[in-house]
Each structure stands twice: as structure tokens, then as C-alpha cells.
C-alpha positions in Angstrom: -20.1 2.1 19.7 -19.2 3.9 22.9 -15.5 4.8 22.9 -13.2 6.2 25.5 -10.1 8.1 24.3 -7.1 7.9 26.6 -5.4 11.1 27.8 -2.6 10.5 25.3 -4.9 10.5 22.3 -5.8 13.9 20.8 -9.5 14.6 21.5 -9.8 15.9 17.9 -9.6 12.4 16.7 -13.3 12.0 17.5 -14.1 14.2 14.5 -12.8 11.4 12.3 -15.2 8.8 14.0 -18.6 10.5 13.7 -20.6 7.2 13.8 -19.5 6.6 17.4 -20.2 8.1 20.8 -16.9 9.3 22.1 -15.7 10.7 25.4 -12.2 11.4 26.7 -10.7 10.4 30.0 -10.5 14.1 30.9 -14.2 14.7 30.1 -15.1 11.8 32.4 -13.0 13.3 35.2 -10.6 10.3 35.3 -7.4 12.2 34.6 -4.4 10.6 36.4 -6.2 7.3 37.1 -3.8 4.4 36.5 -4.5 2.0 33.6 -5.9 -1.0 35.6 -8.4 1.2 37.5 -9.1 3.2 34.4 -10.1 0.1 32.4 -12.4 -1.0 35.2 -14.1 2.4 35.3 -14.4 2.5 31.5 -15.9 -1.0 31.3 -19.0 0.2 33.1 -19.8 2.9 30.4 -17.9 2.1 27.2 -17.4 -0.6 24.7 -13.8 0.1 23.9 -10.8 2.1 25.2 -8.5 3.7 22.6 -4.9 4.5 23.5 -1.5 5.0 22.0 0.2 3.5 25.1 2.2 0.6 23.5 3.2 -0.6 27.0 -0.4 -1.2 28.1 -0.5 -4.8 26.8 2.6 -5.6 28.9 1.2 -3.8 32.0 -2.2 -5.5 32.1 -3.3 -9.1 32.2 -4.9 -9.4 28.8 -6.9 -12.5 29.8 -8.8 -10.4 32.4 -9.4 -7.2 30.5 -12.7 -5.7 31.5 -13.1 -3.8 28.2 -11.9 -4.1 24.6 -8.7 -2.1 24.1 -7.4 -0.6 20.9 -3.7 0.5 20.7 -3.0 2.9 17.9 0.6 2.5 16.9 2.1 5.5 15.1 5.4 7.3 15.2 3.8 9.9 17.5 0.5 10.6 19.2 -0.1 13.8 17.2 -3.3 13.9 15.3 -1.6 14.0 11.9 0.2 10.8 12.7 -3.0 9.0 13.9 -5.3 10.1 11.1 -4.0 7.5 8.5 -4.9 4.8 11.0 -8.6 5.8 11.1 -9.8 3.6 8.3 -8.1 0.6 9.9 -9.6 1.6 13.3 -13.1 1.8 11.8 -12.7 -1.7 10.3 -11.3 -3.1 13.6 -14.2 -1.6 15.5 -16.7 -3.4 13.4 -15.1 -6.7 14.4 -14.1 -5.9 17.9 -14.8 -8.5 20.5 -15.5 -7.6 24.2 -12.4 -7.8 26.4 -10.0 -8.1 23.5 -6.8 -6.2 22.5 -6.2 -4.9 19.0 -3.1 -3.2 17.8 -3.4 -0.9 14.7 -0.4 0.4 12.8 3.3 -0.1 12.6 
């Protein structure tokens, strides 16, 4: 699966997802692009967008998402806080539907 990591997600998380093709927003040159425009850009090249932005579901019209979005919900966005969510993320990715929203964690 082709995944895009949001700027707020540590890029080192990709090491825990070796079965996937992963890029970061920074690598794509999309730093600073607002969520709506970012999701539209991402939809052309990726299957899912991974973020820790808990507000994203309230900022975007979920019915018109151009790409699947996964929100990792941990007490912080540090790698050590996100690593326990990886098994749940892997499972969610196997069942992920296009243009859907999945929240993983607390």
C-alpha cells in the first residue's frame, strides 16, 4: 500500500511498516500545505494518509474525502508513543476502504 505520513508523524515510523511504500509530506515537497489541499494532492499518488491530527475529522467533510485517512491517537506524536499502535495500524490497513476515516488508539 502507498502511504503518506503527515508532517506531525515521525518519519522513522516507516521502519515499522516495511511491507508498504511510504513517503512523508516533507519528502513530497508539500510542507505547509493545508489539510484539504494536502488530501487532494495525496489522493493522486497514495492509498492512505496517516496523521496524528485529531482535529482533521472535524475540519474536513468526511463524506467527500479524496483519500483514506488514518488518525493515530496516542498521548503524544513521539515515535515511542506511536509504536504500540503499529499492530492495530497494520490490521486496519488490510481492511481500509478508499475515502474512509479510521481512528486508531485511545
